[in-house]
C-alpha positions in Angstrom: -2.3 31.2 -8.1 0.7 29.8 -10.0 0.2 30.4 -13.8 3.0 28.4 -15.3 2.6 24.6 -15.7 4.3 22.8 -12.9 6.5 19.7 -13.2 5.1 16.7 -11.4 7.5 16.8 -8.5 7.0 20.6 -8.1 3.2 20.1 -8.0 3.3 17.3 -5.5 5.7 19.1 -3.2 3.5 22.2 -3.3 0.3 20.2 -2.5 1.9 18.3 0.4 2.7 21.6 2.0 -1.1 22.3 2.2 -1.9 18.9 3.7 -2.5 19.2 7.5 -1.5 16.5 9.9 -4.3 14.4 11.2 -5.2 14.8 14.8 -8.4 12.7 15.4 -7.6 9.3 16.8 -9.6 6.2 17.6 -9.2 2.5 18.5 -9.5 -0.1 15.8 -10.0 -3.8 16.7 -7.6 -6.2 15.2 -10.1 -7.4 12.6 -10.6 -3.8 11.4 -7.0 -2.6 11.6 -5.9 -3.6 8.1 -4.9 -0.5 6.0 -5.4 1.8 9.0 -2.5 4.2 10.0 -1.1 4.0 13.5 -1.5 7.1 15.6 1.1 6.2 18.2 3.9 3.7 18.5 2.8 0.2 19.3 5.0 -1.7 21.8 5.0 -5.4 22.5 3.4 -6.2 25.9 5.3 -9.5 26.1 8.2 -11.5 24.6 7.4 -13.6 21.5 7.9 -16.5 22.0 7.2 -16.0 25.8 9.1 -19.3 26.6 12.1 -21.2 25.1 10.6 -23.2 22.2 11.8 -26.0 19.9 12.4 -25.0 16.3 12.2 -28.6 15.1 10.7 -32.0 15.9 13.2 -34.0 17.9 14.4 -34.6 21.4 15.2 -32.0 24.1 18.0 -32.6 26.5 20.9 -31.0 28.5 23.8 -30.8 26.0 26.9 -32.9 26.7 29.9 -33.0 24.3 30.3 -36.8 24.3 26.7 -37.9 24.8 25.4 -40.3 22.1 22.6 -42.1 24.0 19.7 -40.6 25.9 16.8 -42.1 27.9 13.4 -41.0 26.8 11.2 -40.0 29.7 8.3 -38.0 28.3 6.8 -35.8 25.6 6.4 -32.0 25.2 3.7 -30.9 22.8 2.6 -27.4 21.7 0.2 -26.3 24.4 1.0 -29.3 26.5 4.5 -28.8 28.0 6.5 -31.4 29.9 7.0 -30.0 33.4 8.8 -32.8 35.3 12.6 -32.7 35.9 15.0 -33.9 33.2 18.3 -35.2 34.5 21.5 -35.3 32.5 21.4 -38.3 30.2 17.6 -38.0 29.8 15.5 -36.5 27.0 12.0 -35.5 26.1 10.3 -36.0 22.8 9.4 -32.5 21.6 7.5 -31.0 18.7 8.1 -27.8 16.8 6.8 -24.8 18.9 6.6 -26.7 22.1 8.1 -25.4 25.3 11.5 -26.8 26.3 11.5 -28.5 29.7 13.5 -26.9 32.5 17.2 -27.9 32.6 17.2 -28.8 28.8 19.0 -26.5 26.4 19.4 -28.4 23.1 17.2 -30.2 20.6 18.5 -33.0 18.4 16.4 -33.4 15.3 14.6 -36.7 14.9 16.3 -37.4 11.6 19.6 -37.6 13.4 18.4 -40.2 15.9 17.5 -43.9 16.2 14.9 -45.1 18.7 15.4 -48.4 20.5 12.7 -48.9 23.1 13.1 -45.9 25.4 16.7 -45.3 24.3 17.5 -42.5 21.8 20.8 -43.1 19.9 22.2 -39.8 18.6 24.0 -40.4 15.3 24.9 -36.8 14.7 25.2 -34.7 17.9 24.2 -31.1 17.4 25.9 -28.0 18.7 25.0 -26.8 22.2 21.8 -24.8 22.1 20.9 -26.1 18.6 17.3 -25.8 17.4 16.1 -23.7 20.3 14.2 -20.5 20.0 15.1 -18.2 22.9 12.6 -16.1 24.8 11.9 -13.0 22.6 13.5 -14.6 19.6 10.9 -12.9 17.4 9.9 -9.8 19.4 11.2 -8.5 22.7 8.9 -7.2 25.4 8.5 -3.4 25.1 10.0 -3.4 21.6 8.4 -1.0 19.2 6.7 -3.2 16.7 4.9 -0.5 14.7 6.0 3.1 14.6 3.6 6.0 14.4 2.4 6.7 10.9 2.7 3.0 9.8 0.0 1.7 7.4 -1.0 -1.6 9.0 -0.5 -4.6 6.6 -1.8 -8.1 6.8 1.6 -9.1 8.2 1.4 -6.4 10.9 -2.0 -7.7 11.9 -0.4 -11.1 12.4 2.4 -9.6 14.5 -0.1 -7.7 16.6 -2.2 -10.9 17.2 1.0 -12.9 18.0 1.8 -10.3 20.7 -1.8 -10.6 22.1 -2.8 -7.1 21.1 -6.5 -6.9 20.4 -6.8 -3.2 19.4 -4.6 -0.4 18.2 -4.8 3.4 18.2 -5.2 4.7 14.7 -6.0 8.0 12.9 -9.6 8.5 12.0 -10.4 8.1 8.4 -10.7 11.4 6.3 -13.8 11.7 4.2 -13.3 12.0 0.5 -16.1 13.2 -1.8 -16.0 12.1 -5.5 -17.8 13.8 -8.4 -17.8 13.5 -12.1 -18.8 16.5 -14.2 -20.5 16.9 -17.5 -24.0 16.9 -19.1 -22.9 14.1 -21.4 -22.4 11.6 -18.6 -24.9 8.8 -17.9 -25.1 6.1 -15.3 -24.0 2.7 -16.5 -27.0 0.5 -17.2 -29.2 3.3 -18.5 -30.2 3.6 -22.2 -27.5 5.7 -23.8 -28.7 8.8 -25.6 -27.0 9.9 -28.8 -24.0 12.1 -28.1 -23.7 10.9 -24.5 -21.2 8.6 -22.8 -21.3 6.5 -19.7 -19.6 7.8 -16.6 -16.5 5.7 -15.8 -14.2 8.1 -14.0 -16.1 8.3 -10.8 -16.2 4.5 -10.5 -12.5 4.2 -11.2 -11.5 6.9 -8.7 -13.6 5.3 -6.0 -12.0 1.9 -6.5 -8.5 3.4 -6.6 -9.1 4.9 -3.2 -10.2 1.5 -1.7 -6.8 0.6 -0.3 -6.5 3.9 1.7 -8.0 4.3 5.1 -10.7 6.8 4.0 -14.4 7.1 3.9 -15.6 7.7 0.3 -18.7 9.6 -0.6 -19.8 8.8 -4.2 -21.5 12.1 -5.0 -22.7 11.6 -8.5 -22.4 13.8 -11.6 -22.2 17.6 -11.6 -24.0 19.3 -14.5 -22.4 22.0 -16.7 -24.0 24.7 -14.7 -22.0 27.1 -12.6 -24.7 27.7 -9.9 -25.3 24.0 -9.5 -21.6 23.2 -9.3 -21.1 26.0 -6.7 -23.9 24.8 -4.6 -22.8 21.2 -4.7 -19.1 21.9 -4.0 -19.9 24.2 -1.0 -22.3 21.6 0.5 -19.8 18.8 0.0 -16.8 20.7 1.3 -18.6 21.4 4.6 -18.6 17.6 5.4 -15.5 16.3 3.5 -11.8 16.7 4.0 -11.0 16.3 0.3 -13.1 16.7 -2.9 -12.2 15.0 -6.1 -13.8 16.0 -9.4 -13.0 14.8 -12.9 -13.5 17.1 -15.9 -14.3 20.8 -16.2 -10.9 22.1 -15.5 -9.6 22.9 -19.0 -10.3 25.9 -21.1 -13.5 24.9 -23.0 -16.7 26.9 -22.9 -18.3 24.2 -20.7 -15.4 23.8 -18.3 -16.9 25.5 -15.2 -15.1 23.8 -12.3 -11.9 25.8 -12.3 -13.8 29.1 -12.4 -16.2 28.0 -9.7 -13.3 27.0 -7.4 -11.8 30.4 -7.9 -15.1 32.0 -6.9 -15.9 30.0 -3.8 -12.4 29.0 -2.6 -8.7 29.3 -3.6 -7.0 28.0 -6.7 -3.3 27.3 -6.2 -2.5 26.0 -9.7 -4.3 24.4 -12.6 -1.8 23.2 -15.1 0.8 20.5 -15.0 3.8 19.9 -17.3 2.6 16.4 -17.7 1.2 14.0 -20.3 -1.4 12.8 -19.8 -2.9 15.1 -17.3 -2.0 18.7 -18.2 -5.2 20.3 -16.8 -5.3 19.7 -13.0 -6.8 22.2 -10.6 -5.7 22.2 -7.0 -7.0 24.5 -4.3 -9.1 24.7 -1.2 -12.7 25.4 -0.2 -12.5 26.4 3.4 -10.6 23.6 5.1 -11.4 21.1 2.4 -8.7 20.2 -0.1 -9.8 20.2 -3.7 -8.5 18.3 -6.7 -10.0 19.0 -10.1 -8.7 16.0 -12.1 -8.8 16.0 -16.0 -11.8 14.5 -17.7 -10.1 12.0 -20.0 -10.1 8.7 -18.2 -6.3 8.0 -18.6 -5.5 11.5 -17.5 -7.8 11.1 -14.5 -6.0 7.9 -13.5 -2.5 9.1 -13.9 -3.0 12.4 -12.0 -4.9 10.5 -9.2 -2.1 8.0 -8.8 0.8 10.4 -9.1 -0.7 13.5 -7.3 -3.9 13.1 -5.4 -3.3 9.7 -3.9 0.0 10.6 -2.2 -1.6 13.8 -0.8 -4.5 11.8 0.6 -2.1 9.3 2.1 -0.4 12.1 3.9 -3.7 13.3 5.2 -4.3 9.8 6.5 -1.1 10.1 8.6 1.5 8.4 6.5 4.6 9.9 4.9 4.4 9.6 1.1 7.4 7.9 -0.5 8.5 7.9 -4.1 6.9 5.1 -6.1 8.7 1.8 -6.7 10.7 2.2 -9.9 13.0 -0.2 -11.7 14.8 -0.3 -15.1 13.6 -2.3 -18.1 14.6 -2.7 -21.7 12.1 -1.1 -24.1 10.7 -3.4 -26.7 9.0 -0.7 -28.7 9.9 2.7 -30.1 8.2 5.6 -28.3 7.8 8.8 -30.2 8.2 11.7 -27.8 8.9 15.4 -28.1 11.0 16.9 -25.3 9.2 19.3 -23.0 6.7 17.4 -20.9 7.2 14.4 -18.6 5.0 11.5 -19.9 3.7 8.3 -18.5 2.6 5.5 -20.9 0.8 2.3 -20.1 3.0 -0.7 -20.5 3.4 -4.5 -19.9 6.5 -5.8 -18.1 7.6 -9.3 -19.1 10.2 -11.6 -17.6 10.4 -14.0 -20.5 13.8 -12.7 -21.6 17.2 -12.8 -19.9 16.3 -9.5 -18.2 13.0 -7.6 -17.7 11.5 -5.9 -20.8 8.6 -3.7 -21.3 6.2 -3.1 -24.2 3.7 -0.3 -24.5 0.0 -1.1 -24.7 -0.3 0.5 -28.2 -2.2 3.7 -28.9 -1.7 6.0 -25.8 -4.6 8.3 -26.4 -5.9 9.6 -23.1 -9.5 8.5 -23.8 -8.5 4.8 -24.0 -9.5 3.5 -20.6 -9.2 -0.1 -22.0 -5.4 0.4 -22.4 -5.2 -0.3 -18.7 -6.8 -3.7 -19.0 -3.6 -5.5 -19.8 -1.2 -3.0 -18.4 0.9 -3.8 -15.3 3.0 -0.6 -15.2 3.6 2.9 -16.3 6.6 3.8 -18.4 8.2 7.1 -17.4 9.5 9.3 -20.1 11.5 12.3 -18.7 10.6 15.7 -20.0 14.1 16.3 -21.6 13.9 13.1 -23.7 13.1 12.9 -27.4 12.1 9.6 -29.1 13.1 6.5 -27.2 14.3 3.7 -29.5 13.7 0.0 -29.1 16.4 -1.4 -26.8 16.6 1.8 -24.7 16.5 1.4 -20.9 13.5 3.1 -19.3 12.1 3.6 -15.8 9.0 1.5 -15.0 6.5 2.0 -12.2 4.5 -1.1 -11.4 0.8 -0.4 -11.2 0.4 -2.6 -8.1 2.7 -0.2 -6.2 0.6 2.8 -7.3 -3.0 1.4 -7.2 
């Protein structure tokens, strides 16, 4: 076990080395493919479009440099192509997306034409081949449209559908077990006893995992009892690929999770050089990865987003990438003592000549409500002291993390 607190990047790199590659695959129908991870490259079975198509409403004809008058002989609609011959000097009325008749190669847009009976007068002749989408203009047959390890987006679903693909090979979902810990926790909706609090961490963690291709088991609250914790973790680890707990990993008399993990599994490290989120236990129980997140709600969220979620994403078959980051002008002064990297909740605004960011006020790690209006995390490097108003800071949008 590593005893010294690890920097965030050190901890994440260490964890990712423990994450095994997924090997179980299955087929997902198109309507169930969103957020899944491709287990093999997906190739287009056909060209898209599979025929020459018009890019505009207008008239299709065989291009001629000096042609300014065309005889209209028919109509080509999407799904109802014109299949008769078209001679030089003739044209076909055509709609966007419709197939070009054979022997035509150009579409003049309707705005550049005048119609007189069955004669089309071309006011502004187009270039040869104008307004025509070639076969495979979007996707070529046998082209790789999704690489292995790609998280399938709504846009990818549309591309798959456009290529006629009804199902795709994906990695099976890993199973994630989620516990809260502590005798003080009660289920929301119950009558709150004096000295107790409602359990919020478990609900937050479950929702923050919702965009990953995982099966989540909401396993309830563990009491402050070593035997009960040991029994529950052993049982859950036998059926889960990852276990997440919150609380019980610090140095208090009632913090039993870390010691239990050491007794029934392996503890690789349990401290981060991070604020919020210093106490974080990572290890394994058999083949099951274990993350003991801190108990304070903000610490739970930050460590889940920055540590546990990237590791789970890799277990799903993707390659974790650094979070989206951009630079903003700070509109507050942030008091910070060098030594630990820190992430504060913030609000990015675009109502100035350039993006600015404010903190959400009191940054105490118990203040779950500080996320309500936040749209980003403000990164404060460990070697920084106080950051003054007007400083330039790194900002991580929450939509890219959550």
